[in-house]
TIGUZA-723128 format. One line per 4 residues: number of its first residue (from 1); their letters; for each residue x negated, y negated, z negated of N, C-alpha, C. Coordinates in steps of 0.1 Angstrom, whole numbers. Layout:
REM residues N
NUM = A = X,Y,Z,X,Y,Z,X,Y,Z  ... .
END
This chain:
REM residues 312
1 = MELR = -8,12,0,0,0,0,-9,-12,0  -7,-21,10,-15,-33,11,-11,-43,0  -20,-50,-6,-18,-61,-15,-21,-74,-9  -12,-84,-12,-14,-98,-6,-13,-108,-17 .
5 = CVGA = -21,-119,-16,-19,-130,-25,-6,-137,-22  0,-142,-33,12,-150,-32,8,-165,-30  10,-169,-18,6,-183,-14,-9,-185,-16  -12,-197,-21,-26,-200,-23,-31,-196,-37 .
9 = SGLK = -23,-188,-44,-27,-184,-58,-35,-171,-57  -40,-167,-69,-47,-154,-70,-38,-142,-73  -25,-144,-75,-16,-134,-78,-14,-125,-66  -17,-112,-68,-16,-102,-57,-4,-93,-60 .
13 = VSTL = 4,-90,-49,15,-81,-50,15,-72,-38  22,-61,-40,23,-51,-29,32,-57,-18  30,-53,-5,38,-58,6,52,-53,5  55,-43,-2,68,-38,-5,71,-41,-20 .
17 = GIGC = 82,-48,-22,87,-51,-36,100,-44,-38  103,-41,-50,116,-34,-53,126,-45,-59  137,-47,-52,147,-56,-57,155,-48,-68  157,-53,-80,163,-46,-91,177,-50,-94 .
21 = NNFG = 183,-57,-84,197,-62,-87,207,-51,-88  203,-39,-83,212,-27,-85,212,-21,-98  201,-23,-106,199,-17,-119,210,-22,-129  218,-12,-134,229,-16,-143,242,-18,-136 .
25 = GRLD = 242,-19,-122,254,-20,-115,257,-7,-107  251,-6,-95,253,6,-87,245,18,-93  235,14,-101,226,25,-107,227,24,-122  229,36,-128,228,37,-143,213,38,-146 .
29 = YSQS = 210,39,-159,196,38,-163,188,50,-157  193,62,-158,185,73,-153,182,72,-138  191,67,-130,189,65,-116,179,53,-114  180,43,-122,171,32,-121,157,36,-124 .
33 = EVVV = 155,44,-134,142,49,-138,136,57,-127  143,66,-121,138,74,-110,133,65,-98  140,54,-95,136,45,-85,123,38,-89  122,33,-101,110,27,-106,98,36,-105 .
37 = HAAL = 99,48,-109,88,58,-109,84,62,-95  94,63,-86,91,66,-72,83,54,-66  87,42,-69,80,30,-64,66,30,-69  64,33,-82,50,33,-87,42,44,-80 .
41 = DHGV = 48,55,-77,41,66,-70,37,62,-56  44,53,-50,41,49,-36,32,36,-36  27,32,-48,18,21,-48,25,7,-49  38,7,-52,45,-6,-53,41,-12,-66 .
45 = THFD = 37,-25,-66,33,-32,-78,42,-44,-81  52,-46,-73,60,-59,-73,75,-55,-76  80,-59,-87,94,-56,-91,101,-70,-94  112,-72,-87,119,-85,-87,133,-83,-93 .
49 = TADV = 135,-91,-104,148,-90,-111,153,-104,-114  163,-106,-123,167,-119,-127,176,-117,-140  177,-128,-148,185,-126,-160,199,-124,-157  204,-128,-146,218,-126,-142,222,-113,-135 .
53 = YPMG = 211,-105,-133,214,-92,-126,218,-81,-136  227,-72,-132,236,-74,-120,246,-84,-123  251,-91,-112,261,-101,-114,273,-96,-121  277,-103,-131,288,-99,-139,285,-91,-152 .
57 = DGGT = 272,-87,-152,267,-80,-164,252,-83,-166  250,-96,-166,236,-101,-167,228,-96,-178  215,-93,-176,206,-88,-186,203,-74,-185  212,-66,-180,210,-51,-179,199,-47,-170 .
61 = SEEY = 197,-54,-159,187,-51,-150,173,-53,-156  171,-64,-163,158,-66,-170,156,-55,-181  166,-51,-188,165,-41,-198,161,-28,-192  167,-24,-181,164,-11,-175,150,-11,-169 .
65 = LGKA = 146,-23,-163,133,-23,-157,122,-22,-168  124,-30,-179,114,-29,-189,112,-16,-195  124,-9,-198,123,4,-204,117,14,-194  120,13,-181,115,23,-171,100,21,-169 .
69 = LGVR = 95,9,-170,81,7,-168,73,12,-179  77,10,-191,71,16,-203,56,12,-204  47,22,-205,33,20,-206,27,15,-193  34,15,-182,29,11,-169,31,-4,-167 .
73 = RSDV = 36,-11,-177,39,-25,-175,28,-33,-170  16,-31,-176,4,-39,-172,-1,-36,-158  4,-26,-152,0,-22,-138,7,-30,-127  18,-37,-131,27,-43,-121,29,-58,-123 .
77 = VVAT = 35,-64,-113,39,-78,-113,54,-78,-115  59,-83,-126,73,-84,-129,77,-98,-126  86,-100,-117,92,-113,-114,106,-113,-118  110,-124,-126,124,-126,-130,127,-140,-127 .
81 = KFGM = 140,-144,-131,145,-157,-127,153,-162,-139  155,-175,-139,163,-182,-149,170,-194,-141  181,-198,-148,188,-210,-142,202,-209,-138  205,-197,-133,219,-194,-129,228,-192,-142 .
85 = KMSE = 240,-193,-140,249,-193,-151,250,-179,-158  246,-178,-171,247,-166,-179,260,-167,-187  264,-179,-191,276,-182,-199,279,-197,-197  290,-201,-203,294,-215,-202,283,-225,-207 .
89 = QMSG = 275,-220,-218,265,-229,-224,251,-225,-219  250,-215,-210,237,-210,-207,234,-210,-192  228,-221,-188,224,-222,-173,215,-235,-172  210,-236,-160,203,-249,-157,188,-249,-160 .
93 = GSRR = 182,-261,-159,167,-262,-160,163,-270,-171  171,-273,-181,167,-282,-192,157,-274,-201  148,-282,-208,138,-276,-216,145,-267,-227  156,-272,-233,162,-264,-243,167,-251,-238 .
97 = YLVQ = 173,-251,-227,178,-238,-222,167,-229,-216  157,-235,-209,146,-228,-203,139,-219,-214  135,-226,-225,128,-219,-235,136,-207,-241  149,-209,-243,158,-199,-247,159,-188,-237 .
101 = AVEA = 160,-191,-224,162,-181,-214,149,-172,-213  137,-178,-214,125,-171,-213,123,-161,-225  127,-166,-237,126,-157,-248,135,-145,-247  147,-148,-241,157,-137,-240,152,-127,-229 .
105 = SLQR = 146,-132,-218,141,-123,-208,129,-114,-213  120,-121,-221,109,-113,-226,114,-102,-235  124,-105,-243,130,-94,-252,136,-83,-244  144,-87,-234,151,-76,-226,140,-68,-218 .
109 = LDTD = 130,-74,-213,120,-67,-205,110,-60,-214  111,-62,-227,102,-56,-237,87,-58,-233  84,-71,-231,71,-75,-227,67,-88,-234  54,-91,-234,49,-103,-239,47,-114,-229 .
113 = WIDL = 48,-111,-216,46,-121,-206,54,-118,-194  57,-128,-186,64,-127,-173,53,-131,-162  51,-123,-153,41,-126,-143,45,-137,-133  58,-137,-129,62,-147,-120,77,-151,-123 .
117 = LYFH = 79,-163,-127,92,-168,-131,97,-177,-121  109,-174,-115,116,-183,-105,126,-192,-112  127,-204,-108,138,-213,-111,148,-209,-100  159,-202,-105,168,-195,-96,176,-204,-87 .
121 = APDA = 179,-216,-91,187,-225,-83,185,-239,-89  184,-250,-80,182,-263,-85,193,-267,-95  190,-276,-105,199,-281,-114,200,-297,-113  211,-301,-107,213,-315,-104,213,-324,-117 .
125 = DTPI = 216,-318,-129,217,-325,-141,204,-327,-148  194,-320,-144,181,-321,-151,170,-326,-142  163,-336,-145,151,-341,-137,141,-329,-135  136,-328,-123,126,-317,-121,114,-318,-129 .
129 = DETL = 110,-330,-133,98,-332,-142,100,-325,-156  113,-326,-161,115,-319,-174,114,-304,-173  119,-299,-162,118,-284,-160,103,-280,-158  96,-288,-150,82,-284,-147,73,-286,-160 .
133 = RALD = 76,-296,-168,68,-297,-180,71,-286,-190  83,-281,-191,86,-270,-199,80,-257,-194  80,-255,-181,74,-243,-175,59,-244,-177  53,-255,-176,38,-257,-178,35,-253,-193 .
137 = DLIK = 43,-258,-202,40,-255,-216,41,-240,-219  50,-233,-212,52,-219,-214,40,-211,-207  35,-217,-197,23,-211,-191,11,-212,-200  10,-224,-206,-2,-226,-215,-2,-217,-228 .
141 = VGKI = 10,-213,-232,11,-204,-244,11,-190,-240  10,-187,-227,8,-173,-222,21,-165,-220  33,-172,-221,45,-164,-219,49,-163,-204  43,-171,-196,45,-171,-181,31,-171,-175 .
145 = RYIA = 29,-164,-164,17,-165,-156,18,-175,-144  28,-174,-137,30,-182,-125,45,-186,-124  48,-196,-116,62,-201,-114,65,-203,-100  78,-202,-96,82,-204,-83,97,-209,-82 .
149 = SSNF = 101,-212,-70,115,-217,-69,123,-207,-61  136,-209,-61,145,-200,-53,157,-209,-49  162,-207,-37,174,-214,-32,172,-229,-32  160,-234,-31,157,-248,-30,158,-252,-15 .
153 = VPWQ = 163,-264,-12,162,-269,2,148,-275,3  143,-276,15,129,-281,17,125,-293,9  134,-304,9,130,-316,2,128,-314,-13  136,-305,-18,135,-302,-33,122,-295,-36 .
157 = TVEA = 118,-286,-27,105,-279,-29,93,-289,-28  94,-298,-18,83,-308,-17,83,-317,-29  95,-322,-33,96,-330,-45,89,-323,-57  92,-311,-59,87,-304,-71,71,-303,-69 .
161 = HYVA = 67,-301,-57,52,-300,-55,45,-313,-59  51,-325,-54,44,-337,-57,46,-342,-71  57,-339,-77,59,-342,-91,49,-334,-100  47,-322,-97,37,-314,-104,23,-319,-102 .
165 = RELG = 20,-322,-90,6,-328,-87,4,-341,-94  14,-350,-94,13,-363,-100,11,-362,-115  18,-352,-121,17,-351,-136,6,-341,-140  -1,-335,-131,-11,-325,-135,-6,-312,-140 .
169 = LNRF = 5,-308,-135,12,-296,-140,10,-284,-131  12,-272,-136,12,-260,-127,23,-261,-117  20,-257,-105,29,-259,-94,36,-245,-90  47,-246,-83,53,-234,-78,43,-228,-68 .
173 = IATQ = 42,-215,-68,33,-208,-59,41,-201,-48  54,-201,-49,62,-194,-39,77,-199,-39  84,-196,-29,98,-199,-29,105,-186,-23  117,-183,-29,124,-172,-25,137,-176,-18 .
177 = ERYS = 138,-173,-5,149,-177,3,154,-166,12  166,-168,18,171,-158,27,163,-158,40  159,-146,45,151,-146,57,151,-131,62  154,-130,75,154,-117,81,154,-119,96 .
181 = LLSR = 154,-108,104,155,-109,118,168,-116,122  178,-115,114,192,-121,118,194,-134,111  186,-138,102,187,-151,95,174,-158,94  172,-168,103,159,-173,105,158,-189,103 .
185 = KVEA = 168,-194,96,168,-209,94,155,-214,87  149,-206,79,137,-210,72,125,-213,81  126,-208,94,115,-210,103,114,-224,108  125,-232,107,124,-246,111,116,-255,102 .
189 = ETIP = 119,-254,89,112,-263,80,105,-256,68  111,-246,63,106,-239,51,92,-233,53  91,-225,64,78,-218,67,67,-229,69  69,-239,78,59,-249,79,55,-255,66 .
193 = LCQK = 65,-258,57,62,-263,44,53,-254,36  57,-241,36,49,-231,29,34,-231,34  33,-232,47,19,-232,53,11,-244,49  18,-256,48,11,-268,45,7,-269,30 .
197 = YGLG = 16,-265,21,14,-266,7,10,-254,0  7,-243,7,2,-231,1,11,-223,-7  24,-222,-3,34,-214,-10,36,-201,-2  39,-191,-10,44,-178,-3,59,-179,-2 .
201 = LVPF = 64,-172,9,78,-171,11,82,-157,8  90,-155,-2,95,-141,-5,110,-140,-1  113,-132,9,126,-132,15,136,-124,6  148,-129,5,159,-120,0,169,-117,12 .
205 = FPLE = 176,-106,11,184,-101,21,176,-97,34  164,-91,32,155,-89,44,161,-78,53  170,-70,48,177,-60,57,192,-64,59  195,-76,56,209,-81,58,219,-71,52 .
209 = SGVL = 217,-67,40,225,-57,32,227,-44,40  217,-40,47,217,-27,54,219,-28,68  224,-39,74,226,-40,88,214,-37,96  202,-41,91,189,-38,98,183,-25,94 .
213 = SGKY = 190,-17,87,185,-3,84,189,7,94  199,3,103,204,12,113,216,20,109  221,17,97,233,25,92,246,22,99  247,10,105,260,5,110,259,3,125 .
217 = EIGK = 270,7,132,271,5,146,284,0,150  284,-8,162,296,-13,167,306,-2,170  319,-4,166,329,5,170,330,18,161  321,19,152,321,31,143,324,27,129 .
221 = PVPE = 331,36,121,335,32,108,323,30,99  324,21,89,313,19,79,311,32,71  299,37,71,296,50,64,300,49,49  306,60,45,311,61,31,298,61,21 .
225 = GTRL = 300,54,10,289,54,0,279,43,2  280,36,13,270,24,15,275,12,8  266,2,6,270,-10,-1,282,-17,6  281,-18,19,292,-25,26,305,-18,26 .
229 = SKSK = 305,-5,23,318,2,22,325,-1,9  317,-6,0,323,-8,-14,325,-23,-16  321,-32,-7,323,-46,-10,328,-53,3  341,-56,3,346,-63,14,340,-77,17 .
233 = ALAD = 336,-84,6,330,-97,7,317,-96,14  309,-86,10,296,-84,17,298,-79,32  308,-71,34,310,-66,47,314,-78,56  323,-86,51,327,-98,59,315,-107,62 .
237 = MFLS = 306,-108,53,294,-116,54,284,-111,64  282,-98,65,271,-93,73,276,-85,86  288,-79,85,291,-70,96,299,-77,108  292,-87,114,298,-93,126,294,-86,138 .
241 = DTNL = 302,-87,149,298,-80,161,285,-85,167  283,-99,165,270,-104,170,258,-98,162  259,-97,149,248,-91,142,246,-77,146  256,-69,148,255,-55,152,249,-54,166 .
245 = EIAA = 253,-63,175,248,-63,189,233,-66,189  229,-76,182,215,-79,181,207,-68,175  212,-62,164,206,-51,157,204,-39,167  214,-37,175,213,-26,184,201,-28,194 .
249 = KLGE = 200,-41,199,190,-44,209,176,-43,202  175,-47,190,162,-46,183,159,-32,180  169,-24,177,167,-9,175,161,-3,187  166,-7,199,161,-1,211,147,-5,214 .
253 = FAKG = 143,-17,211,129,-22,212,120,-13,203  125,-12,190,117,-4,181,115,10,185  125,16,191,125,30,195,114,31,207  114,21,215,104,21,226,90,20,221 .
257 = EGKE = 88,15,209,75,14,203,72,26,194  81,36,194,79,47,186,83,45,171  91,35,168,95,31,155,110,31,154  115,27,142,129,25,140,132,11,136 .
261 = LIDL = 145,7,136,149,-7,133,144,-11,120  144,-3,110,140,-7,96,125,-10,96  117,-3,104,103,-6,105,101,-20,111  109,-23,121,108,-37,127,112,-48,118 .
265 = AFAF = 122,-45,110,127,-55,100,117,-59,90  109,-50,85,98,-53,76,86,-59,83  82,-53,94,70,-58,102,72,-72,106  84,-76,111,87,-89,115,84,-100,104 .
269 = LLRD = 89,-97,92,87,-106,81,73,-107,76  65,-96,78,51,-96,73,41,-100,83  46,-104,95,37,-105,107,26,-116,106  29,-127,99,19,-138,99,13,-142,86 .
273 = GVVP = 16,-135,75,9,-137,63,16,-147,54  26,-155,58,33,-164,49,41,-156,39  46,-144,43,54,-136,34,44,-126,28  42,-127,14,33,-117,8,40,-104,5 .
277 = SVIA = 53,-104,3,60,-91,-1,74,-92,3  80,-81,8,94,-80,11,101,-72,0  110,-78,-7,117,-71,-17,130,-65,-12  132,-52,-14,143,-45,-9,149,-36,-20 .
281 = GAST = 161,-36,-21,168,-27,-31,167,-12,-26  167,-3,-35,167,11,-32,175,18,-43  182,29,-39,190,36,-49,185,50,-50  176,55,-42,170,68,-43,155,68,-40 .
285 = PAQV = 148,78,-45,134,79,-41,131,80,-26  141,86,-19,139,87,-4,140,73,2  148,64,-3,148,51,3,135,43,-1  130,45,-13,117,39,-16,106,44,-7 .
289 = ARNA = 106,57,-4,96,63,5,97,57,19  110,56,24,112,51,37,107,36,38  110,28,28,106,14,28,91,13,28  85,22,20,70,21,18,64,24,32 .
293 = KAVE = 70,33,39,64,37,53,67,25,62  78,18,61,81,7,70,71,-4,69  66,-7,58,57,-19,56,43,-16,62  41,-4,67,28,0,73,26,-6,87 .
297 = WQLS = 37,-8,94,36,-13,108,32,-27,109  21,-30,116,17,-44,118,19,-47,133  28,-57,135,31,-61,149,20,-67,156  18,-64,168,8,-71,177,14,-84,182 .
301 = SEQA = 6,-93,187,11,-106,192,21,-103,203  18,-93,212,27,-90,223,40,-85,218  40,-76,208,52,-71,202,60,-82,195  54,-91,189,61,-103,182,67,-112,193 .
305 = KAVA = 61,-114,204,66,-122,214,79,-115,220  78,-102,222,89,-95,228,101,-95,218  99,-95,205,110,-96,196,116,-110,196  107,-120,197,112,-134,198,121,-136,210 .
309 = QILD = 118,-129,221,126,-131,233,140,-125,231  140,-113,224,153,-107,221,161,-116,212  155,-122,202,162,-130,192,167,-143,198  159,-148,207,162,-161,213,172,-160,225 .
END
């Protein structure tokens, strides 16, 4: 498993990360533990969770991840997030709430430190300098190693960068945004921003909730047991005829290269080094193994151009 630095920092993560939002939701503890151990066996060092995961039962994902890692905790990079609504009184980026949120995450994860902490969403009520100062203090006392943003629009990311630089504070080393073969808005501004300011881009929804795994086809029923068979909201969001048509064309290209659509989905995101790691959920060891194989493919410049022609 290849390791890459996150942005211009010295933090290294495996090119495959495990998204842990299923832990405590679709997966009970024993199933979550099996996924974590399978990931470790395949050289995965990057586990991504959040205090609000799974949505509707926040905190369980962190608890399951911490318990499953056990004595292997120091071998991996644990990324978690704060800022989204945990309760009526618990959300945002204020110093008061941030310190409380970090302490709660440390307890649930059963660890003394968080490797990478994301500000999960901007807080219009709190000045960014207040949040950055509080994060910097938590880094100085050793409770956090690195910080990052998520769901920020480009101007907010730039503002945070310059405020941190002006005040001499630790800066965000990454941003986590939606990015895939079928969702490429970040290519216009966010990726150039990351390249200029030394941030890593960590994609979420890299497989478009399974559409880029090859599971779904136009005119065929949604396979039973899949995520989109259980959530109408997600199905409405991802299963458009346009998405399925493009996915089919991309699948044909991958087949011509001796690969599959899922291989192309990972290789495309990892092609130019801006993306250090692709986080993907998995519910079985077999899925972990398949994803680990997918990140091995490195697109040539000619293959990347051919993919761009299909997408454009």
